[in-house]
C-alpha positions as CSV (number, residue, x, y, z in Angstrom):
1,M,0.0,-0.1,0.1
2,T,1.2,3.4,-0.8
3,A,0.3,6.6,0.9
4,E,0.8,10.3,0.7
5,I,0.6,12.9,3.9
6,I,-1.1,16.2,3.5
7,C,-1.0,18.7,6.3
8,V,-3.4,21.7,5.9
9,G,-2.8,25.1,7.1
10,T,-1.4,28.3,6.2
11,E,0.2,28.7,9.2
12,L,2.3,25.8,8.4
13,L,3.6,27.4,5.2
14,L,4.4,30.4,7.1
15,G,6.6,28.6,9.6
16,D,4.7,30.0,12.6
17,I,4.2,26.2,13.8
18,V,6.6,23.1,13.3
19,N,4.9,20.4,11.1
20,T,5.4,17.5,14.0
21,N,2.4,15.9,12.5
22,A,4.0,14.8,9.3
23,Q,7.0,13.2,11.3
24,F,4.7,11.3,13.5
25,L,2.7,9.9,10.5
26,S,5.6,8.9,8.5
27,K,6.7,6.8,11.4
28,E,3.3,5.3,12.1
29,L,2.6,4.4,8.3
30,A,6.5,3.0,7.8
31,E,5.7,1.0,11.0
32,L,2.6,-0.5,9.3
33,G,4.5,-1.3,6.3
34,I,2.8,1.4,4.0
35,S,5.2,3.1,1.8
36,V,4.8,6.9,2.2
37,M,5.4,8.3,-1.5
38,H,5.0,12.2,-0.8
39,Q,4.5,14.7,2.1
40,H,2.6,18.0,1.3
41,V,2.0,21.2,3.3
42,I,-0.8,23.3,1.6
43,G,-2.6,26.5,2.7
44,D,-6.2,26.8,3.3
45,N,-7.3,27.3,-0.3
46,V,-10.1,25.5,-1.6
47,A,-8.7,25.3,-5.2
48,R,-5.1,24.4,-4.7
49,L,-6.3,21.7,-2.1
50,K,-8.7,19.9,-4.5
51,E,-6.2,20.0,-7.4
52,L,-3.6,18.1,-4.7
53,V,-6.2,15.7,-3.5
54,L,-7.2,14.6,-7.2
55,Q,-3.5,14.0,-8.3
56,A,-2.7,12.3,-4.9
57,K,-5.8,10.0,-5.6
58,Q,-4.5,9.0,-8.4
59,R,-1.0,8.2,-7.4
60,S,-1.6,6.3,-4.0
61,D,-4.0,4.3,-2.2
62,L,-4.1,6.1,0.7
63,L,-4.2,9.9,1.8
64,V,-3.7,10.7,5.3
65,F,-4.7,14.5,6.3
66,S,-3.9,16.6,9.2
67,G,-5.6,20.0,9.9
68,G,-8.4,22.2,8.3
69,L,-11.3,20.7,10.2
70,G,-12.1,23.7,12.5
71,P,-15.1,26.0,12.6
72,T,-13.7,28.6,10.4
73,E,-14.7,29.8,6.8
74,D,-11.2,28.5,5.8
75,D,-11.2,25.0,7.4
76,L,-12.6,23.3,4.2
77,T,-10.5,20.0,4.3
78,K,-13.6,17.8,4.9
79,E,-15.8,19.5,2.3
80,T,-12.9,19.4,-0.3
81,V,-12.2,15.8,-0.1
82,A,-15.5,14.8,0.2
83,D,-16.4,16.2,-3.1
84,A,-13.0,14.7,-4.7
85,F,-14.2,11.0,-3.2
86,G,-17.6,11.8,-4.7
87,D,-19.3,11.9,-1.1
88,T,-21.4,14.6,0.6
89,L,-21.6,15.5,4.2
90,H,-24.7,15.9,6.5
91,F,-25.2,17.2,9.7
92,D,-24.8,14.7,13.0
93,E,-26.9,15.3,15.5
94,E,-24.8,13.2,17.9
95,E,-22.0,14.8,17.1
96,W,-23.3,18.2,17.6
97,Q,-24.6,17.1,21.4
98,K,-20.9,15.8,21.9
99,I,-19.8,19.3,21.0
100,E,-22.1,21.2,23.1
101,S,-21.2,19.0,26.1
102,F,-17.6,19.7,25.3
103,F,-17.9,23.2,25.8
104,A,-20.4,22.9,28.6
105,R,-17.5,21.2,30.5
106,T,-15.3,24.3,30.2
107,G,-18.0,26.5,30.9
108,R,-18.4,28.0,27.5
109,T,-21.2,28.0,24.8
110,P,-20.4,27.0,21.2
111,T,-21.2,29.7,18.5
112,P,-23.2,28.7,15.4
113,N,-19.9,27.9,13.2
114,N,-19.1,25.1,15.3
115,R,-22.1,23.1,13.6
116,K,-19.8,23.0,10.8
117,Q,-17.8,20.6,13.0
118,A,-20.6,18.1,13.1
119,M,-21.1,17.7,9.4
120,V,-19.7,14.2,8.6
121,P,-19.6,12.0,5.5
122,T,-23.1,10.3,4.0
123,H,-21.1,7.6,2.5
124,G,-17.9,7.3,4.2
125,Y,-17.2,7.0,8.1
126,K,-16.9,9.6,10.8
127,L,-14.0,9.4,13.3
128,P,-15.1,10.1,16.7
129,N,-12.7,12.7,18.5
130,A,-12.9,11.8,22.3
131,H,-10.1,14.6,23.0
132,G,-11.6,17.7,21.0
133,T,-14.5,19.3,19.3
134,A,-13.6,18.1,15.5
135,P,-14.5,14.7,14.6
136,G,-12.3,13.2,11.8
137,A,-13.5,11.6,8.5
138,W,-12.9,8.5,6.6
139,F,-13.9,8.7,2.4
140,A,-13.3,5.7,0.2
141,A,-13.6,5.2,-3.7
142,D,-12.4,3.3,-6.7
143,G,-10.0,1.2,-4.2
144,H,-8.6,4.7,-2.6
145,A,-9.1,6.0,0.9
146,A,-8.7,9.2,2.8
147,A,-8.5,9.6,6.3
148,L,-8.8,12.9,7.9
149,M,-7.7,14.1,11.4
150,P,-7.4,17.1,13.4
151,G,-4.2,19.5,13.1
152,V,-3.5,19.8,17.1
153,P,-1.2,17.1,17.6
154,R,-2.4,15.7,20.8
155,E,-5.9,15.3,19.1
156,M,-4.4,14.0,15.7
157,K,-2.5,11.2,17.7
158,A,-5.4,9.9,20.0
159,M,-7.4,9.8,16.7
160,W,-4.5,8.0,14.8
161,A,-4.2,5.3,17.6
162,E,-8.0,5.0,18.5
163,Q,-9.7,5.0,15.1
164,V,-7.4,5.1,12.0
165,R,-4.4,2.8,12.7
166,P,-6.8,-0.1,13.8
167,R,-8.7,0.3,10.6
168,L,-5.3,0.3,8.4
169,E,-4.2,-2.7,10.6
170,Q,-7.3,-4.8,9.6
171,G,-6.8,-3.8,6.1
172,Q,-3.3,-5.2,5.8
173,H,-4.4,-9.0,6.6
174,C,-1.3,-9.3,8.5
175,T,0.4,-8.4,11.6
176,I,3.4,-5.9,11.4
177,R,6.1,-5.3,13.9
178,S,9.1,-3.2,14.1
179,S,12.2,-2.8,15.8
180,T,15.0,-0.1,15.6
181,L,18.5,-1.1,16.2
182,R,20.8,2.1,17.4
183,V,24.4,1.9,15.9
184,L,27.3,4.2,16.5
185,G,29.0,5.6,13.4
186,G,28.3,7.3,10.2
187,E,25.8,6.1,7.6
188,S,28.4,5.3,4.9
189,S,30.7,3.2,7.1
190,I,27.8,1.2,8.4
191,A,26.0,0.6,5.3
192,A,29.5,-0.7,3.9
193,K,29.6,-3.4,6.1
194,V,25.9,-4.4,6.1
195,G,24.8,-3.5,2.7
196,P,23.6,-7.1,1.6
197,L,21.1,-7.0,4.6
198,F,19.3,-4.5,3.3
199,A,18.2,-6.4,0.4
200,A,16.1,-8.6,2.6
201,E,12.3,-8.6,1.9
202,N,11.0,-9.8,5.3
203,P,12.1,-8.2,7.7
204,T,12.8,-4.9,5.5
205,A,15.6,-2.8,6.7
206,A,16.2,1.1,6.2
207,I,18.9,3.1,7.8
208,Y,18.5,6.4,9.2
209,C,21.1,8.9,9.9
210,K,21.7,11.0,12.9
211,T,24.2,13.1,14.8
212,G,27.3,10.5,15.2
213,E,25.0,7.4,15.1
214,C,22.3,6.0,12.8
215,E,19.0,4.1,13.3
216,I,18.3,1.0,11.6
217,R,14.5,0.0,11.6
218,L,13.5,-3.6,10.6
219,T,10.0,-4.1,9.8
220,A,8.6,-7.6,9.7
221,R,5.2,-9.0,8.3
222,A,3.8,-12.3,9.4
223,E,0.5,-14.0,10.3
224,N,0.5,-13.2,14.1
225,A,2.4,-10.8,16.4
226,P,4.9,-13.5,17.9
227,E,6.2,-14.4,14.2
228,A,6.4,-11.0,13.4
229,E,8.4,-10.1,16.6
230,A,10.6,-13.1,16.1
231,A,11.3,-12.2,12.6
232,C,12.6,-9.0,13.7
233,R,14.8,-10.3,16.3
234,A,16.3,-12.5,14.2
235,G,16.9,-9.6,11.5
236,V,18.5,-7.7,14.7
237,A,20.5,-10.3,15.4
238,R,22.0,-10.4,11.9
239,F,22.9,-6.9,12.0
240,R,24.5,-7.2,15.4
241,E,26.7,-10.0,14.5
242,I,28.3,-8.0,11.9
243,L,28.4,-4.2,13.6
244,G,29.4,-5.8,16.9
245,D,29.3,-3.4,19.9
246,A,29.0,-0.3,17.7
247,A,25.0,-1.5,17.7
248,Y,24.6,-0.5,21.2
249,D,20.8,-1.3,21.9
250,V,17.3,-1.8,20.4
251,D,14.3,0.3,20.5
252,V,15.7,2.9,23.2
253,P,15.1,6.8,22.6
254,G,19.2,7.3,22.7
255,L,22.4,6.2,24.0
256,E,21.8,7.7,27.6
257,Y,19.0,5.1,28.1
258,T,21.4,2.2,27.5
259,V,24.1,3.9,29.8
260,V,21.6,4.5,32.7
261,H,20.0,0.8,32.3
262,A,23.8,-0.9,32.2
263,L,24.9,1.4,35.4
264,Q,21.2,0.3,37.2
265,A,21.8,-3.6,36.3
266,A,25.8,-3.2,37.7
267,G,24.8,-1.0,40.8
268,L,27.2,1.8,39.6
269,H,27.4,5.3,40.0
270,V,28.6,8.0,37.7
271,A,30.1,11.4,37.8
272,T,30.6,13.9,35.2
273,A,33.1,16.8,34.8
274,E,32.3,19.0,31.4
275,S,33.9,21.9,30.0
276,C,33.0,22.5,26.5
277,T,30.1,20.4,26.6
278,G,28.4,22.8,29.3
279,G,26.7,19.9,31.2
280,L,25.0,18.1,28.3
281,V,25.9,14.9,29.2
282,A,24.7,15.4,32.8
283,E,21.5,16.6,30.8
284,K,21.1,13.7,28.9
285,L,21.7,11.2,31.8
286,T,19.0,13.0,33.7
287,N,16.4,12.8,31.2
288,V,16.2,9.1,31.6
289,P,13.8,8.1,34.3
290,G,15.5,6.4,37.2
291,A,18.6,8.1,36.7
292,S,18.9,9.4,40.3
293,E,19.6,5.7,41.2
294,V,23.0,6.1,39.4
295,F,23.9,9.6,39.1
296,G,24.4,12.5,41.6
297,F,27.1,14.5,40.9
298,G,27.7,16.7,37.6
299,F,30.3,19.5,37.2
300,V,30.3,22.2,34.8
301,S,33.8,23.4,35.2
302,Y,34.0,26.1,32.3
303,A,36.8,28.2,33.8
304,A,40.1,27.1,34.7
305,Q,39.4,28.4,38.0
306,A,36.4,26.1,38.3
307,K,38.6,23.0,37.2
308,T,40.8,24.0,40.2
309,K,38.6,24.8,42.8
310,L,35.6,22.2,41.8
311,L,37.6,19.1,40.9
312,G,41.3,19.8,42.3
313,V,43.1,20.2,38.9
314,D,46.6,21.4,40.1
315,P,47.0,25.0,38.3
316,A,50.6,24.0,37.3
317,M,49.3,21.4,35.1
318,I,47.0,23.9,33.3
319,E,49.7,26.2,33.0
320,R,51.9,23.7,31.6
321,Y,49.7,21.9,29.2
322,N,46.5,24.3,28.7
323,V,43.0,23.5,29.7
324,V,42.3,21.8,26.6
325,S,44.6,18.8,27.0
326,G,44.5,15.1,27.9
327,P,46.4,15.6,31.7
328,V,43.8,18.2,32.3
329,A,40.7,16.0,31.3
330,A,42.0,13.0,33.1
331,A,42.4,15.0,36.1
332,M,38.9,16.3,35.9
333,A,37.5,13.0,35.6
334,L,39.5,11.9,38.8
335,G,38.4,15.0,40.4
336,A,34.6,14.2,39.7
337,L,35.3,10.6,40.9
338,D,36.7,11.5,44.5
339,A,34.4,14.3,45.0
340,A,31.4,12.2,44.1
341,G,32.2,8.9,45.4
342,A,31.3,7.5,42.3
343,E,32.5,4.2,40.5
344,L,32.8,5.8,37.1
345,A,33.6,9.4,36.0
346,V,34.0,11.3,32.6
347,G,35.9,14.4,32.2
348,I,35.5,16.4,28.8
349,T,37.6,19.7,27.7
350,G,38.1,21.1,24.1
351,L,37.1,23.7,21.9
352,A,33.7,23.9,20.6
353,G,34.7,27.1,18.6
354,P,33.7,28.8,16.4
355,G,37.1,30.6,17.4
356,G,39.7,29.9,20.2
357,A,42.0,27.5,18.2
358,L,45.5,26.8,19.5
359,P,49.0,25.8,18.2
360,G,48.2,22.1,17.0
361,K,44.6,22.0,18.2
362,E,41.8,23.0,15.7
363,V,38.4,23.9,16.6
364,G,36.7,20.6,17.2
365,T,39.9,19.3,19.3
366,V,38.1,17.5,22.5
367,Y,39.8,15.4,25.2
368,L,37.6,12.9,26.8
369,A,38.7,11.2,29.9
370,G,37.2,8.2,31.8
371,A,38.0,7.3,35.2
372,D,37.1,3.6,36.9
373,A,37.5,3.5,40.7
374,R,37.3,-0.2,40.8
375,T,40.5,-0.6,38.8
376,G,42.1,2.6,39.1
377,Q,42.2,2.9,35.2
378,V,42.0,6.0,33.3
379,W,41.0,6.0,30.0
380,L,41.8,9.1,27.3
381,E,40.8,9.6,23.9
382,R,41.4,12.6,21.6
383,L,38.5,13.5,19.4
384,A,39.2,15.5,16.1
385,L,36.0,16.9,15.3
386,S,37.2,19.6,13.0
387,G,35.2,18.3,10.2
388,Y,32.0,19.8,12.0
389,L,32.1,23.7,11.9
390,E,28.7,23.9,13.9
391,R,29.4,24.7,17.6
392,E,26.4,22.8,18.9
393,V,27.5,19.5,16.5
394,I,30.8,19.6,18.3
395,R,29.3,19.7,21.4
396,A,26.6,17.1,20.7
397,R,29.2,14.6,19.1
398,A,31.4,14.9,22.2
399,A,28.7,14.1,24.7
400,L,27.9,11.0,22.4
401,Y,31.5,9.8,22.5
402,A,31.5,10.7,26.7
403,L,28.1,8.4,27.0
404,D,29.7,5.5,25.0
405,M,33.0,5.7,27.2
406,L,30.7,5.2,30.2
407,R,28.7,2.4,28.4
408,R,32.1,0.7,27.7
409,M,33.4,1.0,31.2
410,A,30.0,0.0,32.7
411,L,29.9,-3.1,30.5
412,G,33.3,-4.1,30.4
413,L,33.5,-3.5,26.5
414,P,36.8,-3.1,24.6
415,M,38.4,0.6,24.8
416,A,40.2,0.2,21.1
417,D,42.6,2.5,20.7
418,R,42.1,4.7,23.7
419,V,45.1,5.4,25.9
420,A,45.1,3.6,29.2
421,V,46.9,4.6,32.5
422,S,46.9,4.2,36.1
423,R,45.3,6.9,38.2
424,D,48.9,7.4,39.9
425,T,50.3,8.1,36.2
426,V,48.1,10.9,36.0
427,K,49.7,13.0,38.6
428,A,53.2,11.6,38.6
429,T,53.5,11.5,34.6
430,P,51.0,13.5,32.9
431,E,53.1,14.0,30.0
432,L,51.9,10.3,28.8
433,L,48.6,11.7,28.5
434,D,49.8,14.8,26.2
435,I,48.3,13.5,22.9
């Protein structure tokens, strides 16, 4: 089945409102195995909307609308789509009573133009709205269908879950399940390793690039849910076998969730000492429910004096090696470890730009250290993020690398080419960390 998403509203074209509905609907349709061929944003203009609907109806099996179901004169989606599908609208007394009751609960009285929202398809179906005043609509003709939902995201998502998705699932005559494998690294390098797996037909797989990582979404079809879920698990296993520990988790919102869950499982606590990332790692960790079980201390030591006062970094070390250096990053990690009484800590210092380059250290140079109180080990990594000019991208990637270092320490995973020294070495021979 093919589909097109049509979001109606002049405010979307003007940029006054961010169109999150299209993103949500694209993901939901993909999960159902329905291919989205086009996305459209169109203003409140009847002629242009009707032209688009007729074109889309010829190209695709399903048209999914959001917006244009309100009470004002320019809310004409329902009327326009009804005409394109050879249907008419009629006044629904039951819907009008719901609208009156909805207003009464908030101490208001509906105006005459609200009666427009009680108009429903004559041959199609109304889609009840339990969260607002505008019912949706379902039209069908000549093997094509259209689902109309409100533009308010909260109402649209509820109507999708309660009314539209179940109807589409019935039409698929099978069960569809999806899993998302999250992988650290760039799209081209990942695709080069697992390219042949994307040719599989069931489950299908698609890759999506993000900052410093990618999502591989697998979608399986089967007669029932257990079979579809088993096919997804098998597909994920094939990818993980090739990608190794770069594939860090399945069906999680981000790496910080994996880190918090790993720390919880191991009974470990973590502290952070951040300079160039300005607390971004701590923010990500504390976004995860239950993070208080494993995270209690986060230090933002932006100035050199803060590194000395809060973390005990030797001023002589800063003077000799500069705040952006391996020895200082390691000392920051150890300072956070000791101050928090945690088992694990990370220290980050770097040049996020756009200015501030140093001799031999371009903007984008970041030093990342991890300290482990259980072993007395300190790990150090120099990141060269100079290919990324945007300050926010450098910071985001540095935070991602820091979370990965925490993951590796918590799970005992290999540290690859990172420098490893004892905590005593950081004080006695810091020159070994001047990389």
